[in-house]
SEFIZA-3560 file (N, C-alpha, C; in Angstrom, 3 decimals):
REM SEFIZA-3560
<numar><xx>41.387</xx><yy>26.193</yy><zz>-1.017</zz><atom>N</atom></numar>
<numar><xx>40.729</xx><yy>25.217</yy><zz>-0.174</zz><atom>CA</atom></numar>
<numar><xx>41.612</xx><yy>25.013</yy><zz>1.056</zz><atom>C</atom></numar>
<numar><xx>41.016</xx><yy>25.082</yy><zz>2.252</zz><atom>N</atom></numar>
<numar><xx>41.816</xx><yy>24.909</yy><zz>3.461</zz><atom>CA</atom></numar>
<numar><xx>41.904</xx><yy>23.429</yy><zz>3.825</zz><atom>C</atom></numar>
<numar><xx>42.652</xx><yy>23.123</yy><zz>4.868</zz><atom>N</atom></numar>
<numar><xx>42.891</xx><yy>21.730</yy><zz>5.269</zz><atom>CA</atom></numar>
<numar><xx>41.599</xx><yy>21.031</yy><zz>5.665</zz><atom>C</atom></numar>
<numar><xx>40.705</xx><yy>21.767</yy><zz>6.320</zz><atom>N</atom></numar>
<numar><xx>39.437</xx><yy>21.180</yy><zz>6.755</zz><atom>CA</atom></numar>
<numar><xx>38.592</xx><yy>20.759</yy><zz>5.549</zz><atom>C</atom></numar>
<numar><xx>38.531</xx><yy>21.600</yy><zz>4.535</zz><atom>N</atom></numar>
<numar><xx>37.774</xx><yy>21.283</yy><zz>3.327</zz><atom>CA</atom></numar>
<numar><xx>38.401</xx><yy>20.126</yy><zz>2.578</zz><atom>C</atom></numar>
<numar><xx>39.729</xx><yy>20.097</yy><zz>2.511</zz><atom>N</atom></numar>
<numar><xx>40.424</xx><yy>18.992</yy><zz>1.835</zz><atom>CA</atom></numar>
<numar><xx>40.175</xx><yy>17.680</yy><zz>2.551</zz><atom>C</atom></numar>
<numar><xx>40.190</xx><yy>17.708</yy><zz>3.876</zz><atom>N</atom></numar>
<numar><xx>39.942</xx><yy>16.493</yy><zz>4.642</zz><atom>CA</atom></numar>
<numar><xx>38.507</xx><yy>16.017</yy><zz>4.428</zz><atom>C</atom></numar>
<numar><xx>37.548</xx><yy>16.945</yy><zz>4.429</zz><atom>N</atom></numar>
<numar><xx>36.147</xx><yy>16.587</yy><zz>4.197</zz><atom>CA</atom></numar>
<numar><xx>35.967</xx><yy>15.991</yy><zz>2.805</zz><atom>C</atom></numar>
<numar><xx>36.630</xx><yy>16.577</yy><zz>1.809</zz><atom>N</atom></numar>
<numar><xx>36.563</xx><yy>16.064</yy><zz>0.450</zz><atom>CA</atom></numar>
<numar><xx>37.171</xx><yy>14.665</yy><zz>0.369</zz><atom>C</atom></numar>
<numar><xx>38.298</xx><yy>14.464</yy><zz>1.037</zz><atom>N</atom></numar>
<numar><xx>38.956</xx><yy>13.157</yy><zz>1.049</zz><atom>CA</atom></numar>
<numar><xx>38.054</xx><yy>12.104</yy><zz>1.703</zz><atom>C</atom></numar>
<numar><xx>37.396</xx><yy>12.473</yy><zz>2.810</zz><atom>N</atom></numar>
<numar><xx>36.493</xx><yy>11.545</yy><zz>3.494</zz><atom>CA</atom></numar>
<numar><xx>35.294</xx><yy>11.200</yy><zz>2.612</zz><atom>C</atom></numar>
<numar><xx>34.786</xx><yy>12.194</yy><zz>1.888</zz><atom>N</atom></numar>
<numar><xx>33.662</xx><yy>11.958</yy><zz>0.978</zz><atom>CA</atom></numar>
<numar><xx>34.067</xx><yy>11.011</yy><zz>-0.144</zz><atom>C</atom></numar>
<numar><xx>35.244</xx><yy>11.211</yy><zz>-0.715</zz><atom>N</atom></numar>
<numar><xx>35.726</xx><yy>10.326</yy><zz>-1.779</zz><atom>CA</atom></numar>
<numar><xx>35.932</xx><yy>8.916</yy><zz>-1.249</zz><atom>C</atom></numar>
<numar><xx>36.463</xx><yy>8.797</yy><zz>-0.034</zz><atom>N</atom></numar>
<numar><xx>36.673</xx><yy>7.481</yy><zz>0.563</zz><atom>CA</atom></numar>
<numar><xx>35.336</xx><yy>6.773</yy><zz>0.776</zz><atom>C</atom></numar>
<numar><xx>34.323</xx><yy>7.505</yy><zz>1.224</zz><atom>N</atom></numar>
<numar><xx>32.997</xx><yy>6.916</yy><zz>1.431</zz><atom>CA</atom></numar>
<numar><xx>32.395</xx><yy>6.457</yy><zz>0.102</zz><atom>C</atom></numar>
<numar><xx>32.573</xx><yy>7.254</yy><zz>-0.944</zz><atom>N</atom></numar>
<numar><xx>32.055</xx><yy>6.872</yy><zz>-2.266</zz><atom>CA</atom></numar>
<numar><xx>32.760</xx><yy>5.622</yy><zz>-2.772</zz><atom>C</atom></numar>
<numar><xx>34.071</xx><yy>5.530</yy><zz>-2.560</zz><atom>N</atom></numar>
<numar><xx>34.822</xx><yy>4.346</yy><zz>-2.974</zz><atom>CA</atom></numar>
<numar><xx>34.334</xx><yy>3.115</yy><zz>-2.227</zz><atom>C</atom></numar>
<numar><xx>34.087</xx><yy>3.269</yy><zz>-0.922</zz><atom>N</atom></numar>
<numar><xx>33.616</xx><yy>2.148</yy><zz>-0.113</zz><atom>CA</atom></numar>
<numar><xx>32.234</xx><yy>1.701</yy><zz>-0.581</zz><atom>C</atom></numar>
<numar><xx>31.369</xx><yy>2.653</yy><zz>-0.920</zz><atom>N</atom></numar>
<numar><xx>30.035</xx><yy>2.331</yy><zz>-1.417</zz><atom>CA</atom></numar>
<numar><xx>30.120</xx><yy>1.596</yy><zz>-2.755</zz><atom>C</atom></numar>
<numar><xx>31.035</xx><yy>2.010</yy><zz>-3.615</zz><atom>N</atom></numar>
<numar><xx>31.209</xx><yy>1.344</yy><zz>-4.912</zz><atom>CA</atom></numar>
<numar><xx>31.675</xx><yy>-0.093</yy><zz>-4.718</zz><atom>C</atom></numar>
<numar><xx>32.566</xx><yy>-0.311</yy><zz>-3.758</zz><atom>N</atom></numar>
<numar><xx>33.060</xx><yy>-1.665</yy><zz>-3.479</zz><atom>CA</atom></numar>
<numar><xx>31.917</xx><yy>-2.531</yy><zz>-2.947</zz><atom>C</atom></numar>
<numar><xx>31.103</xx><yy>-1.981</yy><zz>-2.035</zz><atom>N</atom></numar>
<numar><xx>29.974</xx><yy>-2.738</yy><zz>-1.503</zz><atom>CA</atom></numar>
<numar><xx>28.979</xx><yy>-3.085</yy><zz>-2.601</zz><atom>C</atom></numar>
<numar><xx>28.697</xx><yy>-2.127</yy><zz>-3.492</zz><atom>N</atom></numar>
<numar><xx>27.767</xx><yy>-2.363</yy><zz>-4.604</zz><atom>CA</atom></numar>
<numar><xx>28.303</xx><yy>-3.474</yy><zz>-5.501</zz><atom>C</atom></numar>
<numar><xx>29.598</xx><yy>-3.420</yy><zz>-5.804</zz><atom>N</atom></numar>
<numar><xx>30.217</xx><yy>-4.446</yy><zz>-6.647</zz><atom>CA</atom></numar>
<numar><xx>30.152</xx><yy>-5.802</yy><zz>-5.958</zz><atom>C</atom></numar>
<numar><xx>30.413</xx><yy>-5.831</yy><zz>-4.652</zz><atom>N</atom></numar>
<numar><xx>30.371</xx><yy>-7.087</yy><zz>-3.902</zz><atom>CA</atom></numar>
<numar><xx>28.973</xx><yy>-7.679</yy><zz>-3.909</zz><atom>C</atom></numar>
<numar><xx>27.968</xx><yy>-6.833</yy><zz>-3.759</zz><atom>N</atom></numar>
<numar><xx>26.591</xx><yy>-7.306</yy><zz>-3.762</zz><atom>CA</atom></numar>
<numar><xx>26.228</xx><yy>-7.886</yy><zz>-5.127</zz><atom>C</atom></numar>
<numar><xx>26.604</xx><yy>-7.180</yy><zz>-6.188</zz><atom>N</atom></numar>
<numar><xx>26.310</xx><yy>-7.681</yy><zz>-7.535</zz><atom>CA</atom></numar>
<numar><xx>27.034</xx><yy>-8.997</yy><zz>-7.794</zz><atom>C</atom></numar>
<numar><xx>28.280</xx><yy>-9.089</yy><zz>-7.351</zz><atom>N</atom></numar>
<numar><xx>29.049</xx><yy>-10.320</yy><zz>-7.538</zz><atom>CA</atom></numar>
<numar><xx>28.385</xx><yy>-11.475</yy><zz>-6.794</zz><atom>C</atom></numar>
<numar><xx>27.955</xx><yy>-11.217</yy><zz>-5.550</zz><atom>N</atom></numar>
<numar><xx>27.288</xx><yy>-12.244</yy><zz>-4.768</zz><atom>CA</atom></numar>
<numar><xx>26.015</xx><yy>-12.713</yy><zz>-5.454</zz><atom>C</atom></numar>
<numar><xx>25.190</xx><yy>-11.766</yy><zz>-5.911</zz><atom>N</atom></numar>
<numar><xx>23.930</xx><yy>-12.126</yy><zz>-6.562</zz><atom>CA</atom></numar>
<numar><xx>24.162</xx><yy>-12.891</yy><zz>-7.862</zz><atom>C</atom></numar>
<numar><xx>25.187</xx><yy>-12.497</yy><zz>-8.606</zz><atom>N</atom></numar>
<numar><xx>25.511</xx><yy>-13.226</yy><zz>-9.840</zz><atom>CA</atom></numar>
<numar><xx>25.937</xx><yy>-14.655</yy><zz>-9.505</zz><atom>C</atom></numar>
<numar><xx>26.745</xx><yy>-14.810</yy><zz>-8.475</zz><atom>N</atom></numar>
<numar><xx>27.170</xx><yy>-16.148</yy><zz>-8.055</zz><atom>CA</atom></numar>
<numar><xx>25.998</xx><yy>-16.983</yy><zz>-7.583</zz><atom>C</atom></numar>
<numar><xx>25.088</xx><yy>-16.345</yy><zz>-6.861</zz><atom>N</atom></numar>
<numar><xx>23.896</xx><yy>-17.049</yy><zz>-6.384</zz><atom>CA</atom></numar>
<numar><xx>23.048</xx><yy>-17.531</yy><zz>-7.557</zz><atom>C</atom></numar>
<numar><xx>22.864</xx><yy>-16.676</yy><zz>-8.559</zz><atom>N</atom></numar>
<numar><xx>22.065</xx><yy>-17.048</yy><zz>-9.734</zz><atom>CA</atom></numar>
<numar><xx>22.730</xx><yy>-18.190</yy><zz>-10.500</zz><atom>C</atom></numar>
<numar><xx>24.033</xx><yy>-18.093</yy><zz>-10.679</zz><atom>N</atom></numar>
<numar><xx>24.752</xx><yy>-19.151</yy><zz>-11.400</zz><atom>CA</atom></numar>
<numar><xx>24.675</xx><yy>-20.464</yy><zz>-10.631</zz><atom>C</atom></numar>
<numar><xx>24.833</xx><yy>-20.383</yy><zz>-9.315</zz><atom>N</atom></numar>
<numar><xx>24.731</xx><yy>-21.592</yy><zz>-8.487</zz><atom>CA</atom></numar>
<numar><xx>23.353</xx><yy>-22.220</yy><zz>-8.573</zz><atom>C</atom></numar>
<numar><xx>22.315</xx><yy>-21.374</yy><zz>-8.584</zz><atom>N</atom></numar>
<numar><xx>20.952</xx><yy>-21.897</yy><zz>-8.686</zz><atom>CA</atom></numar>
<numar><xx>20.737</xx><yy>-22.593</yy><zz>-10.023</zz><atom>C</atom></numar>
<numar><xx>21.259</xx><yy>-22.007</yy><zz>-11.096</zz><atom>N</atom></numar>
<numar><xx>21.125</xx><yy>-22.636</yy><zz>-12.415</zz><atom>CA</atom></numar>
<numar><xx>21.868</xx><yy>-23.965</yy><zz>-12.483</zz><atom>C</atom></numar>
<numar><xx>23.062</xx><yy>-23.995</yy><zz>-11.933</zz><atom>N</atom></numar>
<numar><xx>23.837</xx><yy>-25.244</yy><zz>-11.936</zz><atom>CA</atom></numar>
<numar><xx>23.120</xx><yy>-26.298</yy><zz>-11.100</zz><atom>C</atom></numar>
<numar><xx>22.591</xx><yy>-25.876</yy><zz>-9.944</zz><atom>N</atom></numar>
<numar><xx>21.860</xx><yy>-26.820</yy><zz>-9.092</zz><atom>CA</atom></numar>
<numar><xx>20.619</xx><yy>-27.361</yy><zz>-9.783</zz><atom>C</atom></numar>
<numar><xx>19.899</xx><yy>-26.481</yy><zz>-10.473</zz><atom>N</atom></numar>
<numar><xx>18.699</xx><yy>-26.935</yy><zz>-11.187</zz><atom>CA</atom></numar>
<numar><xx>19.073</xx><yy>-27.905</yy><zz>-12.300</zz><atom>C</atom></numar>
<numar><xx>20.153</xx><yy>-27.600</yy><zz>-13.003</zz><atom>N</atom></numar>
<numar><xx>20.605</xx><yy>-28.502</yy><zz>-14.065</zz><atom>CA</atom></numar>
<numar><xx>21.013</xx><yy>-29.860</yy><zz>-13.511</zz><atom>C</atom></numar>
<numar><xx>21.741</xx><yy>-29.843</yy><zz>-12.410</zz><atom>N</atom></numar>
<numar><xx>22.155</xx><yy>-31.111</yy><zz>-11.790</zz><atom>CA</atom></numar>
<numar><xx>20.938</xx><yy>-31.899</yy><zz>-11.319</zz><atom>C</atom></numar>
<numar><xx>19.956</xx><yy>-31.207</yy><zz>-10.748</zz><atom>N</atom></numar>
<numar><xx>18.746</xx><yy>-31.892</yy><zz>-10.286</zz><atom>CA</atom></numar>
<numar><xx>18.023</xx><yy>-32.555</yy><zz>-11.454</zz><atom>C</atom></numar>
<numar><xx>17.975</xx><yy>-31.868</yy><zz>-12.591</zz><atom>N</atom></numar>
<numar><xx>17.317</xx><yy>-32.468</yy><zz>-13.758</zz><atom>CA</atom></numar>
<numar><xx>18.091</xx><yy>-33.672</yy><zz>-14.276</zz><atom>C</atom></numar>
<numar><xx>19.427</xx><yy>-33.567</yy><zz>-14.245</zz><atom>N</atom></numar>
<numar><xx>20.248</xx><yy>-34.678</yy><zz>-14.740</zz><atom>CA</atom></numar>
<numar><xx>20.129</xx><yy>-35.922</yy><zz>-13.867</zz><atom>C</atom></numar>
<numar><xx>20.019</xx><yy>-35.715</yy><zz>-12.573</zz><atom>N</atom></numar>
<numar><xx>20.008</xx><yy>-36.851</yy><zz>-11.654</zz><atom>CA</atom></numar>
<numar><xx>18.615</xx><yy>-37.209</yy><zz>-11.162</zz><atom>C</atom></numar>
<numar><xx>17.598</xx><yy>-36.633</yy><zz>-11.758</zz><atom>N</atom></numar>
<numar><xx>16.221</xx><yy>-36.919</yy><zz>-11.356</zz><atom>CA</atom></numar>
<numar><xx>15.872</xx><yy>-38.363</yy><zz>-11.710</zz><atom>C</atom></numar>
<numar><xx>15.055</xx><yy>-38.980</yy><zz>-10.886</zz><atom>N</atom></numar>
<numar><xx>14.687</xx><yy>-40.383</yy><zz>-11.150</zz><atom>CA</atom></numar>
<numar><xx>13.696</xx><yy>-40.537</yy><zz>-12.298</zz><atom>C</atom></numar>
<numar><xx>13.201</xx><yy>-39.438</yy><zz>-12.861</zz><atom>N</atom></numar>
<numar><xx>12.252</xx><yy>-39.514</yy><zz>-13.968</zz><atom>CA</atom></numar>
<numar><xx>12.994</xx><yy>-39.477</yy><zz>-15.298</zz><atom>C</atom></numar>
<numar><xx>12.268</xx><yy>-39.872</yy><zz>-16.318</zz><atom>N</atom></numar>
<numar><xx>12.828</xx><yy>-39.751</yy><zz>-17.661</zz><atom>CA</atom></numar>
<numar><xx>12.757</xx><yy>-38.297</yy><zz>-18.093</zz><atom>C</atom></numar>
<numar><xx>13.472</xx><yy>-37.964</yy><zz>-19.145</zz><atom>N</atom></numar>
<numar><xx>13.452</xx><yy>-36.600</yy><zz>-19.661</zz><atom>CA</atom></numar>
<numar><xx>12.069</xx><yy>-36.164</yy><zz>-20.079</zz><atom>C</atom></numar>
<numar><xx>11.330</xx><yy>-37.070</yy><zz>-20.725</zz><atom>N</atom></numar>
<numar><xx>9.974</xx><yy>-36.743</yy><zz>-21.185</zz><atom>CA</atom></numar>
<numar><xx>9.060</xx><yy>-36.466</yy><zz>-19.996</zz><atom>C</atom></numar>
<numar><xx>9.170</xx><yy>-37.295</yy><zz>-18.957</zz><atom>N</atom></numar>
<numar><xx>8.348</xx><yy>-37.078</yy><zz>-17.762</zz><atom>CA</atom></numar>
<numar><xx>8.694</xx><yy>-35.748</yy><zz>-17.089</zz><atom>C</atom></numar>
<numar><xx>9.976</xx><yy>-35.445</yy><zz>-17.033</zz><atom>N</atom></numar>
<numar><xx>10.410</xx><yy>-34.190</yy><zz>-16.414</zz><atom>CA</atom></numar>
<numar><xx>9.899</xx><yy>-33.000</yy><zz>-17.205</zz><atom>C</atom></numar>
<numar><xx>9.994</xx><yy>-33.082</yy><zz>-18.539</zz><atom>N</atom></numar>
<numar><xx>9.497</xx><yy>-31.987</yy><zz>-19.370</zz><atom>CA</atom></numar>
<numar><xx>7.999</xx><yy>-31.785</yy><zz>-19.186</zz><atom>C</atom></numar>
<numar><xx>7.239</xx><yy>-32.890</yy><zz>-19.106</zz><atom>N</atom></numar>
<numar><xx>5.791</xx><yy>-32.780</yy><zz>-18.879</zz><atom>CA</atom></numar>
<numar><xx>5.506</xx><yy>-32.141</yy><zz>-17.519</zz><atom>C</atom></numar>
<numar><xx>6.253</xx><yy>-32.550</yy><zz>-16.511</zz><atom>N</atom></numar>
<numar><xx>6.042</xx><yy>-31.993</yy><zz>-15.170</zz><atom>CA</atom></numar>
<numar><xx>6.375</xx><yy>-30.495</yy><zz>-15.146</zz><atom>C</atom></numar>
<numar><xx>7.468</xx><yy>-30.127</yy><zz>-15.789</zz><atom>N</atom></numar>
<numar><xx>7.855</xx><yy>-28.709</yy><zz>-15.845</zz><atom>CA</atom></numar>
<numar><xx>6.815</xx><yy>-27.919</yy><zz>-16.622</zz><atom>C</atom></numar>
<numar><xx>6.312</xx><yy>-28.482</yy><zz>-17.706</zz><atom>N</atom></numar>
<numar><xx>5.299</xx><yy>-27.810</yy><zz>-18.521</zz><atom>CA</atom></numar>
<numar><xx>4.013</xx><yy>-27.615</yy><zz>-17.721</zz><atom>C</atom></numar>
<numar><xx>3.579</xx><yy>-28.654</yy><zz>-17.007</zz><atom>N</atom></numar>
<numar><xx>2.369</xx><yy>-28.533</yy><zz>-16.192</zz><atom>CA</atom></numar>
<numar><xx>2.549</xx><yy>-27.473</yy><zz>-15.113</zz><atom>C</atom></numar>
<numar><xx>3.706</xx><yy>-27.481</yy><zz>-14.478</zz><atom>N</atom></numar>
<numar><xx>3.974</xx><yy>-26.497</yy><zz>-13.418</zz><atom>CA</atom></numar>
<numar><xx>3.999</xx><yy>-25.077</yy><zz>-13.991</zz><atom>C</atom></numar>
<numar><xx>4.598</xx><yy>-24.906</yy><zz>-15.153</zz><atom>N</atom></numar>
<numar><xx>4.661</xx><yy>-23.580</yy><zz>-15.776</zz><atom>CA</atom></numar>
<numar><xx>3.259</xx><yy>-23.090</yy><zz>-16.134</zz><atom>C</atom></numar>
<numar><xx>2.425</xx><yy>-23.985</yy><zz>-16.660</zz><atom>N</atom></numar>
<numar><xx>1.051</xx><yy>-23.605</yy><zz>-17.002</zz><atom>CA</atom></numar>
<numar><xx>0.271</xx><yy>-23.233</yy><zz>-15.747</zz><atom>C</atom></numar>
<numar><xx>0.486</xx><yy>-23.998</yy><zz>-14.678</zz><atom>N</atom></numar>
<numar><xx>-0.184</xx><yy>-23.703</yy><zz>-13.412</zz><atom>CA</atom></numar>
<numar><xx>0.244</xx><yy>-22.334</yy><zz>-12.884</zz><atom>C</atom></numar>
<numar><xx>1.537</xx><yy>-22.042</yy><zz>-12.910</zz><atom>N</atom></numar>
<numar><xx>2.038</xx><yy>-20.752</yy><zz>-12.440</zz><atom>CA</atom></numar>
<numar><xx>1.518</xx><yy>-19.609</yy><zz>-13.307</zz><atom>C</atom></numar>
<numar><xx>1.447</xx><yy>-19.827</yy><zz>-14.611</zz><atom>N</atom></numar>
<numar><xx>0.920</xx><yy>-18.805</yy><zz>-15.517</zz><atom>CA</atom></numar>
<numar><xx>-0.548</xx><yy>-18.520</yy><zz>-15.206</zz><atom>C</atom></numar>
<numar><xx>-1.317</xx><yy>-19.581</yy><zz>-14.940</zz><atom>N</atom></numar>
<numar><xx>-2.734</xx><yy>-19.409</yy><zz>-14.584</zz><atom>CA</atom></numar>
<numar><xx>-2.864</xx><yy>-18.617</yy><zz>-13.286</zz><atom>C</atom></numar>
<numar><xx>-2.046</xx><yy>-18.954</yy><zz>-12.292</zz><atom>N</atom></numar>
<numar><xx>-2.081</xx><yy>-18.223</yy><zz>-11.018</zz><atom>CA</atom></numar>
<numar><xx>-1.709</xx><yy>-16.755</yy><zz>-11.222</zz><atom>C</atom></numar>
<numar><xx>-0.704</xx><yy>-16.506</yy><zz>-12.041</zz><atom>N</atom></numar>
<numar><xx>-0.272</xx><yy>-15.129</yy><zz>-12.301</zz><atom>CA</atom></numar>
<numar><xx>-1.395</xx><yy>-14.342</yy><zz>-12.973</zz><atom>C</atom></numar>
<numar><xx>-2.085</xx><yy>-14.961</yy><zz>-13.942</zz><atom>N</atom></numar>
<numar><xx>-3.210</xx><yy>-14.291</yy><zz>-14.609</zz><atom>CA</atom></numar>
<numar><xx>-4.324</xx><yy>-13.993</yy><zz>-13.618</zz><atom>C</atom></numar>
<numar><xx>-4.610</xx><yy>-14.971</yy><zz>-12.750</zz><atom>N</atom></numar>
<numar><xx>-5.660</xx><yy>-14.768</yy><zz>-11.748</zz><atom>CA</atom></numar>
<numar><xx>-5.314</xx><yy>-13.607</yy><zz>-10.819</zz><atom>C</atom></numar>
<numar><xx>-4.063</xx><yy>-13.558</yy><zz>-10.361</zz><atom>N</atom></numar>
<numar><xx>-3.639</xx><yy>-12.463</yy><zz>-9.488</zz><atom>CA</atom></numar>
<numar><xx>-3.693</xx><yy>-11.126</yy><zz>-10.223</zz><atom>C</atom></numar>
<numar><xx>-3.286</xx><yy>-11.125</yy><zz>-11.466</zz><atom>N</atom></numar>
<numar><xx>-3.322</xx><yy>-9.897</yy><zz>-12.275</zz><atom>CA</atom></numar>
<numar><xx>-4.760</xx><yy>-9.408</yy><zz>-12.414</zz><atom>C</atom></numar>
<numar><xx>-5.665</xx><yy>-10.325</yy><zz>-12.740</zz><atom>N</atom></numar>
<numar><xx>-7.073</xx><yy>-9.950</yy><zz>-12.891</zz><atom>CA</atom></numar>
<numar><xx>-7.640</xx><yy>-9.422</yy><zz>-11.578</zz><atom>C</atom></numar>
<numar><xx>-7.276</xx><yy>-10.058</yy><zz>-10.485</zz><atom>N</atom></numar>
<numar><xx>-7.757</xx><yy>-9.637</yy><zz>-9.170</zz><atom>CA</atom></numar>
<numar><xx>-7.260</xx><yy>-8.226</yy><zz>-8.828</zz><atom>C</atom></numar>
<numar><xx>-5.990</xx><yy>-7.978</yy><zz>-9.058</zz><atom>N</atom></numar>
<numar><xx>-5.415</xx><yy>-6.661</yy><zz>-8.771</zz><atom>CA</atom></numar>
<numar><xx>-6.022</xx><yy>-5.606</yy><zz>-9.688</zz><atom>C</atom></numar>
<numar><xx>-6.203</xx><yy>-5.944</yy><zz>-10.957</zz><atom>N</atom></numar>
<numar><xx>-6.807</xx><yy>-5.005</yy><zz>-11.908</zz><atom>CA</atom></numar>
<numar><xx>-8.210</xx><yy>-4.624</yy><zz>-11.455</zz><atom>C</atom></numar>
<numar><xx>-8.976</xx><yy>-5.599</yy><zz>-11.023</zz><atom>N</atom></numar>
<numar><xx>-10.336</xx><yy>-5.324</yy><zz>-10.561</zz><atom>CA</atom></numar>
<numar><xx>-10.322</xx><yy>-4.441</yy><zz>-9.310</zz><atom>C</atom></numar>
<numar><xx>-9.420</xx><yy>-4.710</yy><zz>-8.389</zz><atom>N</atom></numar>
<numar><xx>-9.311</xx><yy>-3.876</yy><zz>-7.183</zz><atom>CA</atom></numar>
<numar><xx>-8.954</xx><yy>-2.441</yy><zz>-7.546</zz><atom>C</atom></numar>
<numar><xx>-8.052</xx><yy>-2.281</yy><zz>-8.502</zz><atom>N</atom></numar>
<numar><xx>-7.682</xx><yy>-0.933</yy><zz>-8.937</zz><atom>CA</atom></numar>
<numar><xx>-8.851</xx><yy>-0.221</yy><zz>-9.592</zz><atom>C</atom></numar>
<numar><xx>-9.641</xx><yy>-0.939</yy><zz>-10.398</zz><atom>N</atom></numar>
<numar><xx>-10.823</xx><yy>-0.342</yy><zz>-11.025</zz><atom>CA</atom></numar>
<numar><xx>-11.808</xx><yy>0.150</yy><zz>-9.971</zz><atom>C</atom></numar>
<numar><xx>-12.046</xx><yy>-0.716</yy><zz>-8.960</zz><atom>N</atom></numar>
<numar><xx>-12.972</xx><yy>-0.331</yy><zz>-7.894</zz><atom>CA</atom></numar>
<numar><xx>-12.465</xx><yy>0.881</yy><zz>-7.136</zz><atom>C</atom></numar>
<numar><xx>-11.174</xx><yy>0.899</yy><zz>-6.837</zz><atom>N</atom></numar>
<numar><xx>-10.590</xx><yy>2.031</yy><zz>-6.108</zz><atom>CA</atom></numar>
<numar><xx>-10.692</xx><yy>3.313</yy><zz>-6.928</zz><atom>C</atom></numar>
<numar><xx>-10.443</xx><yy>3.224</yy><zz>-8.236</zz><atom>N</atom></numar>
<numar><xx>-10.539</xx><yy>4.404</yy><zz>-9.105</zz><atom>CA</atom></numar>
<numar><xx>-11.977</xx><yy>4.919</yy><zz>-9.153</zz><atom>C</atom></numar>
<numar><xx>-12.942</xx><yy>3.996</yy><zz>-9.279</zz><atom>N</atom></numar>
<numar><xx>-14.344</xx><yy>4.411</yy><zz>-9.304</zz><atom>CA</atom></numar>
<numar><xx>-14.734</xx><yy>5.083</yy><zz>-7.985</zz><atom>C</atom></numar>
<numar><xx>-14.288</xx><yy>4.509</yy><zz>-6.873</zz><atom>N</atom></numar>
<numar><xx>-14.600</xx><yy>5.085</yy><zz>-5.563</zz><atom>CA</atom></numar>
<numar><xx>-13.982</xx><yy>6.471</yy><zz>-5.440</zz><atom>C</atom></numar>
<numar><xx>-12.767</xx><yy>6.643</yy><zz>-5.918</zz><atom>N</atom></numar>
<numar><xx>-12.117</xx><yy>7.953</yy><zz>-5.861</zz><atom>CA</atom></numar>
<numar><xx>-12.847</xx><yy>8.952</yy><zz>-6.740</zz><atom>C</atom></numar>
<numar><xx>-13.259</xx><yy>8.521</yy><zz>-7.937</zz><atom>N</atom></numar>
<numar><xx>-14.011</xx><yy>9.412</yy><zz>-8.822</zz><atom>CA</atom></numar>
<numar><xx>-15.326</xx><yy>9.832</yy><zz>-8.183</zz><atom>C</atom></numar>
<numar><xx>-16.003</xx><yy>8.886</yy><zz>-7.494</zz><atom>N</atom></numar>
<numar><xx>-17.254</xx><yy>9.232</yy><zz>-6.797</zz><atom>CA</atom></numar>
<numar><xx>-16.981</xx><yy>10.220</yy><zz>-5.668</zz><atom>C</atom></numar>
<numar><xx>-15.903</xx><yy>9.995</yy><zz>-4.917</zz><atom>N</atom></numar>
<numar><xx>-15.536</xx><yy>10.900</yy><zz>-3.823</zz><atom>CA</atom></numar>
<numar><xx>-15.201</xx><yy>12.288</yy><zz>-4.353</zz><atom>C</atom></numar>
<numar><xx>-14.470</xx><yy>12.327</yy><zz>-5.465</zz><atom>N</atom></numar>
<numar><xx>-14.115</xx><yy>13.620</yy><zz>-6.070</zz><atom>CA</atom></numar>
<numar><xx>-15.354</xx><yy>14.352</yy><zz>-6.565</zz><atom>C</atom></numar>
<numar><xx>-16.304</xx><yy>13.587</yy><zz>-7.123</zz><atom>N</atom></numar>
<numar><xx>-17.535</xx><yy>14.193</yy><zz>-7.642</zz><atom>CA</atom></numar>
<numar><xx>-18.391</xx><yy>14.750</yy><zz>-6.508</zz><atom>C</atom></numar>
<numar><xx>-18.409</xx><yy>14.070</yy><zz>-5.381</zz><atom>N</atom></numar>
<numar><xx>-19.214</xx><yy>14.558</yy><zz>-4.251</zz><atom>CA</atom></numar>
<numar><xx>-18.547</xx><yy>15.729</yy><zz>-3.556</zz><atom>C</atom></numar>
<numar><xx>-17.224</xx><yy>15.857</yy><zz>-3.680</zz><atom>N</atom></numar>
<numar><xx>-16.503</xx><yy>16.977</yy><zz>-3.078</zz><atom>CA</atom></numar>
<numar><xx>-16.738</xx><yy>18.262</yy><zz>-3.848</zz><atom>C</atom></numar>
<numar><xx>-17.056</xx><yy>18.157</yy><zz>-5.137</zz><atom>N</atom></numar>
<numar><xx>-17.249</xx><yy>19.355</yy><zz>-5.977</zz><atom>CA</atom></numar>
<numar><xx>-18.552</xx><yy>19.948</yy><zz>-5.689</zz><atom>C</atom></numar>
//
């Protein structure tokens, strides 16, 4: 291996090391963000002006509402996909 190849290999290894450090930094940041969000949510629940029972009911209602919205969106997307598949099958049949 000549000097030029060794230098290119060294630069490639340095770039890979830098990419690994950036990936680790990003994961560390995201983990810290998630932990901070959980701590903040816990603190908000502890210092909320409602009672625990009221908070649980509110969280339960919100979760049910979000689940209903998610089901509605899922059904809507599923129906759109069915229509698109049928249209493609019709187009394929007319092309034959």
